[in-house]
N, C-alpha and C positions, 0 to 999 in steps of 0.2 A: 403203629399206627404214619400214614404217610402225610405230607402235604396235601395231596389230591383229597383225603377225608375231610379234611379240616375246608378246604374248598368248596366240596360236596355239600357242608354243612351250612356254610356261610355265604355261597355265591360266590361269583367270579367277577361283579362287578369290583372296577378300582376309580378311583377319583383322579384323572389327568389333567395336567394343565399345560398349557404350552409357554415356551422361555420367556417370550416378550412380555407376557404380564406381570404388572408389577406385585409388589410383596403384599401392598394394603389388599388388591384384589385375591392374592393365596390365601391371606389370614382371613379374609371374611368367608372363603370357600371352609376351610378348614374350620371354622367357626361353624359355620351353619351347619355342616355335615357331622360336627361333632367327630371329629379324626384328627390324627395325630401327623400327618403327611400326604401327600400330593406326587403321585410319580409324572414327572415332567417328559412330554412325549412332542415330537417333532408332527410336522404335517403328513407324514406316514406312517404313524403309530410307531415308530420307535424309540425306545426308552434313552433319553437322553440324561436324565437324571432324577433324583428325588429331591422334592423340599418338603423337610419338615419344621414345626414347633420352633425345634433347636435352633434351625437355621436364621429363622424370622426374628428369636429373641436374639442371638448373637449381632445379627445384624443393626436391631434395636439400639444396644450396648454399644455398637462403636460409632453408630453413625445418628441416634438417635431418631426423631421423628422421619426427618427426611430419608431413612433407610426404606422408607414406605413405599416412595416411587422408584424404588430400584427395580429394573427388571428379574425376572426370579432366575433367570440365568447366570445371572452375577453372583446369586446366593446359595443354588441348588448344589447340592454333592455329585460330582460331576459322575465319578467312579462309584457306580451303582454295583453294589453286591447283588446278584438276582440267585433264586435257585430252580430247580425243574420239580412239577408234583410228586415225582415220583419219591424227594428227598424225605427220610423221615425225621419225624418232629426232634428226636433225641439231635439230630443232626444240625436243625434248623434252629435248635435252641441254642447249640453251640457255636453256630456261626454267629450268631445276631450278641449273644453274649462276649465272644472273642472280639468282635468288632464294636461293640459297644453302640448298637443302634435296635432301634426297636422296629423298624418294619423291612419285611423283607417283598420283594416282588420276583413274582412266579411267572417264570416264561417257560412257555412249550412251540417246540418249531418255530421259534426264533419271535415267538409273538406274547405280548403281553397277555397271562392268562387269568392273573388273580394279585393278591399281595395278602399276606398275613402278619400279621402282630406278633410280639412275644406274649401281648395277653392271651393269642387265639393258641398259640403252644402251649403255655403253661395250662390254660384251662385244659387242653385234653392229654396232657401230660398227668395234671392230677387225677382228672377221670381212670387214666389208666391205672396209677398206682389205686385207686379207691377199688376198681374192678379186681385187679390182684388182690387186694387184702381182703375183699368179701370172697374171690374163691379159696384162699387158702382159710379162712375162718369155716367153711363149709365145708372143705376138706378134714379139719379137726374136728369138727363137730361130729362127722361121720364115721371118725376113726375109731 
């Protein structure tokens, strides 16, 4: 199974935020949408970074409530790891586990095409294992 299958099931919508917005605005968006990260994009839609709940928590730990007035660009992760829709879920899981992050933007033809989370990947991985288990039980019961 590939990332494209996950996107086909969950959709291609990505919550984006501009780099000049404040951390308070970003926190409100993440809370309202019940998501863990937003992709930071420029006026042209180019991926500039990603801002996660962890980034906001770290900013608060360092600067207290004053951090909420900081621009997203100051706290975002600028070096964003992305993937293509053709990537296997096993490879996506490995990338996220190795990089210790939970969100992976999907880029196709230089454009943001979606985002997957570790939860999306684990859910599909479990479904695959369960299907293989059912197939094996069916095979054994027919033998």
